[in-house]
KOLVEXVEX-766922 format. One record per residue (C-alpha): residue number from 1; x negated, y, z negated. Coordinates in pm, 1 decimal. Example, Ala and Ser with C-alpha at 12.3 -4.5 7.8 and 13.67 -1.06 7.14 Angstrom:
// KOLVEXVEX-766922
    n         X         Y         Z
    1   -1230.0    -450.0    -780.0
    2   -1367.0    -106.0    -714.0
***
This chain:
// KOLVEXVEX-766922
    n         X         Y         Z
    1   -3804.3    1509.4    1931.4
    2   -3465.1    1606.3    1860.0
    3   -3345.4    1955.1    1969.9
    4   -3425.5    2193.3    1683.9
    5   -3070.7    2337.8    1719.8
    6   -2914.5    1990.5    1626.1
    7   -3134.7    1947.6    1322.7
    8   -2986.6    2009.6     984.4
    9   -3230.8    1892.7     739.6
   10   -3602.6    1935.2     714.3
   11   -3846.4    1759.3     475.1
   12   -4187.0    1884.6     413.0
   13   -4473.9    1663.0     294.3
   14   -4733.4    1923.3     185.3
   15   -4487.5    2207.6     185.3
   16   -4726.8    2440.8     -34.7
   17   -4955.3    2474.5     260.5
   18   -4998.7    2815.1     391.2
   19   -4889.6    2704.7     756.0
   20   -4634.0    2440.5     612.6
   21   -4468.4    2699.6     378.3
   22   -4428.9    2943.0     679.4
   23   -4235.2    2679.8     877.6
   24   -4020.1    2601.6     558.9
   25   -3914.7    2942.6     520.5
   26   -3825.9    2964.5     881.5
   27   -3615.7    2665.4     880.5
   28   -3441.9    2779.4     556.5
   29   -3393.1    3134.0     693.0
   30   -3233.0    2977.6    1014.5
   31   -2969.9    2788.4     830.4
   32   -3129.9    2447.5     765.3
   33   -3139.2    2239.5     439.5
   34   -3496.0    2234.2     342.7
   35   -3700.5    2047.1      62.2
   36   -4038.7    1888.1       6.6
   37   -4335.7    1763.7    -200.6
   38   -4660.1    1913.2    -292.7
   39   -4946.7    1773.9    -503.9
   40   -4995.5    2109.2    -693.8
   41   -4763.9    2384.2    -809.6
   42   -4876.6    2720.4    -708.9
   43   -4757.8    3068.6    -688.0
   44   -4652.2    2980.6    -326.8
   45   -4443.8    2705.4    -419.8
   46   -4277.4    2904.7    -713.8
   47   -4185.6    3168.6    -432.8
   48   -4044.8    2868.8    -237.5
   49   -3844.6    2772.8    -503.1
   50   -3728.5    3112.2    -579.8
   51   -3612.9    3139.7    -214.1
   52   -3386.6    2822.7    -267.9
   53   -3598.9    2535.1    -135.4
   54   -3626.0    2238.0    -356.8
   55   -3978.6    2156.1    -405.2
   56   -4132.8    1878.1    -634.8
   57   -4469.5    1783.5    -747.3
   58   -4455.3    1386.2    -770.5
   59   -4529.8    1158.9    -492.4
   60   -4189.6     958.8    -551.2
   61   -3939.8     855.3    -284.4
   62   -3666.0     900.0    -552.0
   63   -3712.6    1275.7    -489.2
   64   -3644.8    1258.4    -113.7
   65   -3274.9    1381.1     -67.7
   66   -3060.1    1062.8     -18.7
   67   -2754.8    1230.6     132.6
   68   -2912.6    1354.5     438.9
   69   -2802.0    1196.6     755.7
   70   -3123.1    1055.0     947.5
   71   -2976.0    1151.2    1283.4
   72   -2988.8    1513.6    1165.3
   73   -3312.7    1507.9     989.5
   74   -3698.5    1554.4    1057.0
   75   -4010.3    1528.8     818.9
   76   -4306.9    1744.6     881.8
   77   -4646.8    1633.9     735.6
   78   -4994.1    1784.7     703.9
   79   -5276.1    1553.3     818.7
   80   -5459.6    1631.5     489.2
   81   -5226.1    1397.3     313.5
   82   -5401.2    1055.6     216.2
   83   -5302.4     728.0     397.3
   84   -5166.9     585.8      94.7
   85   -4920.2     861.9      31.7
   86   -4597.7     690.4     -89.6
   87   -4317.8     950.3      68.3
   88   -4554.8     955.0     394.4
   89   -4510.2     580.5     434.3
   90   -4139.1     583.3     336.6
   91   -4080.5     823.2     632.1
   92   -4285.9     613.8     867.2
   93   -4062.0     313.6     778.5
   94   -3725.7     509.4     858.6
   95   -3511.5     596.8    1163.0
   96   -3625.6     981.5    1101.4
   97   -3839.0    1197.0    1326.9
   98   -4182.5    1232.2    1154.4
   99   -4407.2    1505.4    1310.0
  100   -4718.3    1682.6    1225.1
  101   -4696.6    2075.3    1143.1
  102   -4889.9    2171.4    1443.1
  103   -4626.2    1994.7    1675.7
  104   -4330.7    2174.9    1526.0
  105   -4485.1    2506.7    1534.0
  106   -4575.3    2443.0    1904.9
  107   -4210.0    2356.8    1973.7
  108   -4110.4    2680.1    1799.0
  109   -4378.4    2912.2    1961.8
  110   -4351.6    2775.8    2315.6
  111   -3981.6    2836.7    2340.7
  112   -4074.1    3212.6    2343.0
  113   -4397.2    3408.7    2470.8
  114   -4657.9    3295.3    2229.6
  115   -4953.0    3493.9    2131.4
  116   -5219.4    3265.5    1983.1
  117   -5541.8    3358.8    1785.3
  118   -5801.5    3097.7    1759.5
  119   -6124.9    3084.6    1612.7
  120   -6330.7    2910.6    1336.7
  121   -6306.4    3239.1    1148.4
  122   -6120.0    3563.3    1183.3
  123   -5792.7    3441.7    1300.3
  124   -5569.6    3506.7    1001.7
  125   -5662.0    3872.9     986.2
  126   -5649.4    3915.2    1353.0
  127   -5314.1    3752.0    1405.0
  128   -5171.4    3952.2    1112.9
  129   -5308.4    4266.3    1281.6
  130   -5119.8    4179.8    1598.0
  131   -4805.3    4109.7    1422.5
  132   -4816.7    4452.9    1228.1
  133   -4885.0    4631.8    1562.7
  134   -4605.4    4451.0    1766.8
  135   -4371.1    4519.6    1482.3
  136   -4411.8    4904.8    1551.2
  137   -4252.2    4834.8    1875.2
  138   -3854.0    4849.7    1917.6
  139   -3846.6    4470.7    1974.8
  140   -4089.7    4372.0    1739.2
  141   -4205.9    3980.5    1705.7
  142   -4184.4    3676.8    1507.0
  143   -4515.5    3529.9    1339.6
  144   -4639.0    3245.4    1160.1
  145   -4945.4    3354.4     971.5
  146   -5237.5    3171.4     775.9
  147   -5208.4    3415.8     486.4
  148   -4962.0    3618.7     286.5
  149   -4959.9    3939.9     467.3
  150   -4930.1    4261.4     234.6
  151   -4746.6    4461.4     510.0
  152   -4469.9    4169.7     537.2
  153   -4516.3    4010.7     188.5
  154   -4510.5    3685.1     358.0
  155   -4669.2    3450.6     576.4
  156   -4373.5    3439.7     808.6
  157   -4215.8    3736.0    1012.9
  158   -3868.9    3644.3    1145.9
  159   -3822.7    3756.7    1515.2
  160   -3548.8    3971.1    1615.3
  161   -3326.0    3812.4    1853.4
  162   -3430.2    4014.8    2140.5
  163   -3806.4    3999.1    2071.8
  164   -3994.7    3786.5    2327.1
  165   -4316.8    3727.9    2117.6
  166   -4417.2    3482.6    1857.0
  167   -4763.9    3521.5    1705.0
  168   -4924.7    3214.5    1594.7
  169   -5249.0    3127.4    1445.9
  170   -5417.9    2869.0    1661.5
  171   -5577.8    2610.3    1408.3
  172   -5858.8    2401.7    1529.2
  173   -5849.2    2170.1    1220.0
  174   -5729.9    1826.3    1362.2
  175   -5708.6    1990.9    1711.2
  176   -5389.5    2156.4    1593.7
  177   -5388.2    2425.2    1846.5
  178   -5341.7    2194.5    2144.5
  179   -4972.9    2171.5    2072.2
  180   -4977.9    2565.8    2179.4
  181   -4905.8    2691.4    2543.4
  182   -4931.1    3060.5    2489.9
  183   -4894.6    3344.2    2723.2
  184   -5168.2    3559.3    2554.3
  185   -5464.1    3423.9    2375.4
  186   -5781.7    3539.5    2180.9
  187   -6088.1    3354.8    2058.0
  188   -6264.7    3516.1    1781.7
  189   -6556.3    3248.9    1724.5
  190   -6646.1    2898.0    1797.8
  191   -6906.7    2790.5    1521.2
  192   -6948.6    2454.5    1407.7
  193   -6713.2    2349.8    1139.8
  194   -6475.4    2051.4    1044.0
  195   -6752.3    1809.9    1149.5
  196   -6571.2    1548.6     952.3
  197   -6297.6    1566.8    1237.2
  198   -6516.2    1667.1    1544.0
  199   -6857.1    1503.0    1483.2
  200   -7062.1    1759.1    1633.3
  201   -7028.3    2124.1    1782.9
  202   -7009.6    1995.7    2127.4
  203   -6667.1    1845.6    2061.1
  204   -6551.0    2173.0    1908.3
  205   -6636.3    2347.0    2207.7
  206   -6482.5    2081.7    2427.4
  207   -6145.4    2135.1    2223.7
  208   -6143.5    2504.2    2241.8
  209   -6200.9    2470.8    2618.2
  210   -5912.0    2256.8    2637.5
  211   -5694.8    2501.7    2430.8
  212   -5791.8    2785.1    2675.9
  213   -5693.9    2554.4    2959.1
  214   -5334.9    2533.4    2822.3
  215   -5262.4    2920.5    2842.1
  216   -4994.5    2977.3    3098.5
  217   -5104.7    3040.6    3450.0
  218   -4983.9    3381.9    3446.5
  219   -5137.2    3444.4    3097.4
  220   -5425.8    3644.1    2964.0
  221   -5737.6    3532.8    2759.9
  222   -5944.6    3752.6    2542.0
  223   -6281.8    3618.2    2415.3
  224   -6517.6    3790.9    2169.0
  225   -6852.4    3883.6    2329.6
  226   -7117.7    3584.9    2265.3
  227   -6856.4    3332.1    2251.5
  228   -6985.9    3044.1    2496.9
  229   -6676.5    2893.1    2656.8
  230   -6636.9    2750.7    3009.5
  231   -6358.3    3001.1    3133.1
  232   -6325.8    2826.0    3472.8
  233   -6101.3    2584.3    3274.0
  234   -5836.6    2840.4    3242.3
  235   -5616.8    2995.1    3506.1
  236   -5559.4    3286.3    3270.4
  237   -5720.2    3636.2    3343.7
  238   -6018.8    3664.6    3112.1
  239   -6111.8    3975.0    2919.9
  240   -6373.6    4044.6    2653.9
  241   -6403.3    4240.6    2336.2
  242   -6674.6    4319.8    2074.3
  243   -6722.4    4584.9    1782.9
  244   -6922.0    4840.7    2027.1
  245   -7090.0    4641.3    2309.2
  246   -7024.4    4699.7    2670.7
  247   -6678.7    4504.6    2695.1
  248   -6329.7    4538.9    2814.2
  249   -6231.9    4630.5    2479.3
  250   -6450.3    4791.9    2217.9
  251   -6471.7    5056.8    1945.3
  252   -6643.5    5400.6    2066.9
  253   -6760.1    5677.1    1825.7
  254   -6732.7    5440.3    1525.1
  255   -6745.8    5659.0    1198.3
  256   -6753.6    5563.8     850.5
  257   -6551.3    5797.1     609.5
  258   -6786.9    5751.0     291.1
  259   -6503.0    5898.1      51.4
  260   -6251.8    5632.5     148.1
  261   -6474.8    5367.6     287.2
  262   -6274.4    5343.9     599.0
  263   -6353.1    5393.7     961.3
  264   -6224.1    5585.4    1247.0
  265   -6306.2    5497.3    1622.8
  266   -6178.8    5554.7    1991.6
  267   -6061.9    5233.3    2142.0
  268   -6204.5    5150.2    2483.7
  269   -5943.6    4956.2    2720.9
  270   -5964.6    4851.0    3081.0
  271   -5732.8    5149.5    3157.1
  272   -5919.5    5419.1    2957.2
  273   -5972.3    5527.7    2604.0
  274   -5713.0    5552.2    2309.4
  275   -5870.6    5834.5    2088.4
  276   -5858.0    5880.1    1708.4
  277   -5767.9    5545.5    1573.2
  278   -5820.4    5502.0    1219.4
  279   -5813.1    5197.9     976.0
  280   -5716.4    5257.6     627.7
  281   -5824.1    4904.0     544.6
  282   -6215.8    4874.2     457.4
  283   -6488.3    4658.9     610.1
  284   -6680.4    4673.2     940.0
  285   -6574.6    4319.3    1014.7
  286   -6202.9    4416.3     995.5
  287   -6270.5    4694.3    1268.0
  288   -6387.6    4420.8    1492.4
  289   -6078.9    4198.4    1409.6
  290   -5872.7    4506.9    1478.6
  291   -6045.5    4555.1    1829.6
  292   -5932.9    4178.6    1901.8
  293   -5567.8    4253.0    1772.0
  294   -5558.1    4562.6    1964.7
  295   -5650.2    4391.5    2286.9
  296   -5379.0    4162.6    2256.6
  297   -5119.8    4424.1    2167.5
  298   -5234.5    4611.9    2457.5
  299   -5191.3    4310.6    2700.1
  300   -4859.5    4272.2    2547.9
  301   -4761.3    4622.2    2674.0
  302   -4758.0    4830.1    2355.7
  303   -4820.0    5193.6    2361.1
  304   -5103.5    5377.7    2255.9
  305   -4909.6    5546.8    1975.0
  306   -4755.5    5195.0    1862.8
  307   -5110.5    5074.2    1866.7
  308   -5257.5    5328.6    1667.5
  309   -4978.9    5320.6    1410.7
  310   -4997.3    4938.1    1371.4
  311   -5388.2    4974.7    1308.5
  312   -5367.8    5256.6    1075.7
  313   -5057.8    5103.2     864.9
  314   -5242.7    4736.9     823.5
  315   -5253.5    4675.5     446.9
  316   -5454.2    4349.0     474.0
  317   -5404.7    3978.7     375.9
  318   -5408.2    3827.8      37.5
  319   -5774.1    3688.2     -13.0
  320   -5907.8    3850.8     311.8
  321   -6154.1    4157.9     215.9
  322   -5890.2    4192.7     -71.6
  323   -5999.2    4476.4    -310.0
  324   -5839.1    4384.5    -632.8
  325   -6009.0    4629.1    -868.4
  326   -6176.6    4965.0    -805.3
  327   -6306.2    5227.6   -1072.9
  328   -6575.8    5473.3   -1069.2
  329   -6815.1    5218.2   -1180.3
  330   -6717.8    4897.3   -1053.8
  331   -6519.8    4731.3    -743.3
  332   -6406.1    4375.1    -731.4
  333   -6307.8    4224.4    -372.0
  334   -6164.3    3860.6    -334.5
  335   -6217.8    3686.9     -15.3
  336   -6117.7    3332.6     147.5
  337   -6468.0    3290.6     311.3
  338   -6568.5    2947.4     306.0
  339   -6795.6    2903.7     613.4
  340   -7145.8    3046.8     641.1
  341   -7051.3    3264.0     910.2
  342   -6780.8    3415.4     722.8
  343   -6980.0    3455.2     412.2
  344   -7226.5    3631.4     637.2
  345   -6986.9    3863.8     778.6
  346   -6809.8    3934.9     455.9
  347   -7124.6    4010.7     250.5
  348   -7265.0    4221.8     527.4
  349   -6967.3    4434.4     558.6
  350   -6978.3    4496.4     192.5
  351   -7333.2    4578.1     192.7
  352   -7263.6    4838.3     494.1
  353   -6983.6    4987.6     295.8
  354   -7159.7    5033.2     -39.8
  355   -7519.0    5068.7      46.8
  356   -7763.6    5079.7    -270.6
  357   -7493.4    4912.7    -495.9
  358   -7589.3    4566.8    -669.0
  359   -7346.9    4311.6    -513.9
  360   -7278.9    3998.6    -743.9
  361   -7116.0    3710.1    -537.8
  362   -6933.1    3407.0    -691.1
  363   -6897.5    3141.6    -435.1
  364   -6720.2    2793.4    -466.6
  365   -6814.3    2546.6    -200.7
  366   -6524.8    2379.0     -31.0
  367   -6550.9    2036.7      78.6
  368   -6832.8    1780.6      57.6
  369   -6864.2    1735.7     428.3
  370   -6889.7    2112.5     481.7
  371   -7132.6    2157.1     203.4
  372   -7370.0    1886.8     325.1
  373   -7346.1    1971.2     683.5
  374   -7417.1    2374.5     638.3
  375   -7614.5    2358.1     307.9
  376   -7903.4    2564.7     473.1
  377   -7656.5    2800.1     638.9
  378   -7469.4    2864.9     310.1
  379   -7799.1    2933.7     130.9
  380   -7905.5    3185.9     400.7
  381   -7575.8    3368.1     383.2
  382   -7583.5    3382.0       0.5
  383   -7939.1    3505.9      -3.1
  384   -7788.4    3831.1     144.4
  385   -7655.6    3892.3    -224.4
  386   -7826.3    4063.0    -479.2
  387   -7695.5    3817.3    -757.5
  388   -7555.2    3483.9    -666.5
  389   -7357.4    3249.5    -873.0
  390   -7242.4    2908.2    -742.8
  391   -6955.8    2707.8    -899.8
  392   -6888.5    2354.3    -873.8
  393   -6768.8    2238.2    -544.3
  394   -6417.5    2180.0    -468.3
  395   -6331.5    1856.6    -299.4
  396   -5966.9    1954.1    -167.7
  397   -5872.4    1617.7      31.3
  398   -6227.4    1443.5      19.4
  399   -6366.0    1182.3    -181.9
  400   -6708.2    1249.6    -342.1
  401   -7016.8    1191.1    -104.6
  402   -7319.8    1073.4    -284.5
  403   -7586.7    1353.3    -335.1
  404   -7368.7    1626.8    -225.7
  405   -7266.0    1916.9    -479.7
  406   -7319.1    2294.4    -495.0
  407   -7687.8    2216.7    -618.9
  408   -7802.9    2144.7    -246.6
  409   -7695.5    2495.3    -152.8
  410   -7868.5    2641.0    -465.7
  411   -8175.1    2446.5    -397.7
  412   -8237.4    2609.2     -38.5
  413   -8174.8    2956.4    -155.4
  414   -8477.2    3196.9    -182.3
  415   -8290.8    3458.7    -370.3
  416   -8427.9    3482.1    -716.0
  417   -8112.7    3600.5    -894.6
  418   -7916.2    3287.3    -855.9
  419   -7714.9    3080.5   -1101.9
  420   -7533.3    2751.2   -1132.9
  421   -7236.9    2794.7   -1347.0
  422   -6894.1    2647.4   -1455.1
  423   -6583.0    2860.8   -1413.5
  424   -6556.8    2865.8   -1810.1
  425   -6903.8    3046.1   -1826.2
  426   -6792.2    3339.2   -1572.9
  427   -6635.4    3572.5   -1840.5
  428   -6958.6    3584.3   -2021.7
  429   -7158.0    3626.7   -1718.3
  430   -6947.0    3913.0   -1590.3
  431   -6954.5    4103.1   -1924.2
  432   -7352.0    4076.3   -1947.5
  433   -7441.3    4125.6   -1573.9
  434   -7512.2    4479.0   -1470.9
  435   -7291.3    4448.2   -1151.0
  436   -7136.9    4715.2    -941.9
  437   -6976.2    4516.3    -680.0
  438   -6827.5    4180.5    -760.2
  439   -6711.2    3921.8    -491.1
  440   -6531.7    3597.1    -520.3
  441   -6553.4    3370.1    -218.9
  442   -6411.3    3027.0    -135.8
  443   -6096.3    2833.5       2.2
  444   -6055.3    2615.2    -336.1
  445   -5904.9    2688.5    -659.0
  446   -6139.3    3002.0    -723.9
  447   -5816.2    3204.7    -657.5
  448   -5687.9    3132.0    -995.9
  449   -6006.1    3312.1   -1145.9
  450   -5890.1    3644.9    -961.5
  451   -5615.4    3754.6   -1221.6
  452   -5855.9    3691.5   -1514.0
  453   -6126.5    3892.2   -1375.8
  454   -5918.1    4183.2   -1296.1
  455   -5779.1    4157.3   -1638.1
  456   -6133.8    4145.7   -1788.6
  457   -6256.4    4450.2   -1581.3
  458   -5938.4    4634.5   -1656.3
  459   -6018.4    4593.9   -2026.3
  460   -6398.1    4657.2   -1979.5
  461   -6328.9    4979.4   -1799.6
  462   -6045.7    5090.5   -1992.3
  463   -5798.8    5108.5   -1695.9
***
């Protein structure tokens, strides 16, 4: 690849993706000409256009800037694009560097001291927490995040010139994280997922073990207790973390403030206790994520006061345990959960936070292959609800698979209060259901229902 400094123009194929848009912003803010294509207009693509980035939504090579010098141009693409994509195939025929997003992220992150957060779930929240803690230090950090941080108002944190750190979400999809060579790394979970890419869990484990083998020799690795990886494949020093087990990093004296729904704890580290940590953000699962984030920050040399400030100041990520409405009678929380283990963790955290309350969960399955491969596990997680609503499956990048729909999850559920429903029927259901806690869950276009649900609840509750 050409030196990043010599590149003047960057074109993105799939610019509206959360990881792609962070790179687009990075190149724009560092003085490059940036443009790109995406299939769908979203709030994120609107924001990119407001920031001066040219975005279009038709797969047409005439929209590619014609005045850019090929010798000073690269194109970045997402592997989610179909093989027949016209613009992608045009770039393949040109003397222009064409790279996957993960390759470009690796080139940027590996130039500094990278802090990589990997795992089949929990990595967006944890990496965002790490970035928030490090930005309480004088040198700060840069970060490429998998969600819109409420603290930063973006999925990109630009590094200060003197900062040694780049925080990066290490994505296992398409083995993207194998382009990273971090100094510090953390693994939150290794569950079966993306079986359309890997085939079986053994190959996922193999890929994670390859990832940890790429940590720098002088580096450090933190693994959540219970994650089974062969750590002999890394030369890094290995630490463990958990919510409250006997690990190198853990929460001691964990207490729930029932009035605010938040938790306080003392942080156990290999060098002693950091007392009186407090999270203003709800959810027991987020306390566990905070332990992981704190372990990386501690290993990066952050002081106890900076660490505590970063944990307490954390405001969350859009669509991660995102409390969108709260009144005396009802609470509405939106979450990106789209894997059975994510659903289980999210629903269990809500139940722990609001014991005795009726919880209605609305779930949109994501991908035919994931729904097919984990129908029984999805059913078991959704059975934790008091009332479950399943929306039609969101296919994303996939073509239909015969016999696969939301109904195969529905049929495996034992919960009596369950419904299959079109999105158009949600408003009437919410008006008539005696719900106290409402959850929306999924990685598809269910996010478009969030605003209408908030408006309905505001009207209903007179807020």
